[in-house]
C-alpha positions in Angstrom: 16.3 7.2 3.8 15.7 3.8 5.3 12.2 3.3 4.1 12.7 4.4 0.4 13.7 1.2 -1.4 12.4 1.1 -5.0 14.3 -2.2 -5.7 12.2 -4.1 -3.2 9.0 -5.9 -4.2 7.6 -5.6 -0.7 8.1 -1.8 -0.9 6.2 -1.7 -4.2 3.4 -3.8 -2.9 3.1 -1.5 0.1 3.1 1.6 -2.2 0.4 0.0 -4.4 -1.8 -0.7 -1.3 -1.2 2.8 0.1 -2.0 4.4 -3.3 -5.1 2.3 -3.8 -6.4 3.1 -0.3 -5.7 6.8 -0.7 -7.4 6.8 -4.2 -10.4 4.9 -2.8 -10.7 7.5 -0.1 -10.5 10.6 -2.3 -11.7 9.5 -5.7 -15.5 10.1 -6.2 -18.0 7.3 -6.7 -19.7 9.2 -9.5 -18.5 11.3 -12.4 -15.5 11.1 -14.8 -13.0 9.9 -12.2 -15.3 7.1 -11.0 -14.1 4.9 -13.9 -10.5 5.4 -12.9 -11.3 4.5 -9.3 -13.0 1.3 -10.4 -10.1 0.4 -12.6 -7.5 0.9 -9.8 -9.6 -1.2 -7.4 -10.0 -3.9 -10.0 -6.3 -4.1 -10.9 -5.3 -4.2 -7.3 -7.8 -6.8 -6.4 -9.2 -4.8 -3.5 -12.7 -3.9 -4.6 -14.3 -4.6 -1.2 -11.5 -3.5 1.1 -12.0 -0.4 3.2 -9.6 2.5 2.3 -8.1 2.6 5.9 -7.4 -1.1 5.7 -5.4 -0.6 2.5 -3.5 2.4 3.9 -2.6 0.4 7.0 -1.6 -2.6 4.9 0.6 -0.4 2.7 2.4 1.2 5.7 2.7 -2.2 7.4 4.4 -3.7 4.3 6.8 -0.9 4.0 7.7 -1.2 7.6 8.0 -5.0 7.4 10.4 -4.7 4.5 12.6 -2.5 6.6 12.5 -4.8 9.6 13.4 -7.8 7.5 16.3 -6.0 6.0 17.7 -5.0 9.4 17.1 -8.5 10.7 15.3 -9.7 13.7 18.5 -10.4 15.7 18.8 -6.8 16.9 16.3 -7.6 19.6 18.7 -10.1 21.1 21.4 -7.6 21.7 
């Protein structure tokens, strides 16, 4: 699998953004899981970001890591 690279810091940053966006989308604002949702948002530094923005950022970082690994010179061929 091309996109699964657990040794890449960019891959982990993308996964964190993706998980944070998904958590913000599905975790409730009230109740027992609200504290967990606030903690995840606080730790990731994304308290005011929209969930879709975080999901798009995560997918973009994972794709960017793959593109950098393959190199930009493939477009010249």
